[in-house]
N, C-alpha and C positions, 0 to 999 in steps of 0.2 A: 364097371369100365377102367380098364386103364388109359391113361393119358400120357404119353411121352414128351416130354419137354426138351425144347429144343435148345443146343447149346451150340453156340457159334464159337468153334475152341479157335477159328482165325482172330477174330476181333480180341478174342481175350488176350491171344498170346501178342499181339501188336502193342497191347494196352500193358500188357505185363514188361515189353519191351520200353515201353515209352516212359514207365515207372524207374525201370531200371536206369535207362538213360540219363532222367531226373537225376535220381541220387547221385549218381556217379558225377555228376555236373556240380554239384552241391557240395560233393566230398572234394574236389578237385579246386572250387573254389575257397573252403574253407582251409588246403592245404596252401594254396598259394597265399594266403593272409597269414600265415603260421611261417611259409618261405616263400618269397615271393620268385624265387627259382625254379620253384619247386616242376613245372613243368617241362622248363627247358631241360635242367639234370634229367627227369625223369627220361624224356624225348630221348636224349642223346646216348642213355644209360641203354635203353631197352633195344632202341636202333642198332648200337653196337655190337649187345649181347646176341642178339639174332645175327647178324653178321659172321660173328666169331663163331657161331656153334653150326651153321647152315642152317638146320632147322632147330627150331625149339618150341615148346608148348607154353602160352601165355604166362601161366601158372609160374613154370619156371623163371622165367625172365622177371616177372613181379617180385618173387620169391629172392631173385640175386639181387635186385635194385634195392630191395628193403634191407639185406645182409650187404650191403654197402653202404648202407647209411641215410637213403631215400625211403624216408620212413612216414608217411602221408597218416594220421588217425586211422582214417576209413580207407583200405585199400582200394576201394572202388574207384576212389581217385585216378586211379592208372586206366579207369576205361577210357575216358575222353584224351588219353594219353595215346593210349594205343588207335583210337580212331583216326586222331590226327595225321597219324606215321603210314594208316593205310589211305589217307584221303591225301596225302603229299608223294605218294607210290614210295615210302620208304620201306614199308612192310606189306606184306601179301598173307592171305589165310592159302594155305596150301591143305587143310584137310581139318578134323575135326578130332579131338580125343575126350575119354572119359575125363572129368574134371575130378581134381585131387581133393579139393578142399568141398567140392558139392558130393564128396561119398558117392564119385562114380558116376553121379547125373551127367547127363551130356549138357553140350554147350563148352566146352573146354575147345581151344582151337589150337593149331599147330601154326607158326608159322615161319618164313624165309624172308630172307632181303627180297627188297623190290628194286625198282630200276631207277628211283630220286634218287639225288643228290643229297646228301646228309649238310 
């Protein structure tokens, strides 16, 4: 007799997002220990970059920040920066794109300027 195993994909996805958010927060905290201005510099740069481009992939904005010298040891530190920018209305998600570093996996976001003041 075959038994099917029930997999709750929604719960697994929520758990994975939670773990990712926690890892990003730890990375941002460490980046700020090394450079107390990390979050402020990263936020200013990313918002300005997206506004200048009109629309931009998150990975492109992050890569540009790194090239500009905003270099945390772990690039997951940028995750909380994007979250703050969205929460403040400085940027908004306008679409989804394949990830470059994820080898084409889902989850890449396209951003545009929001209505919030910088």
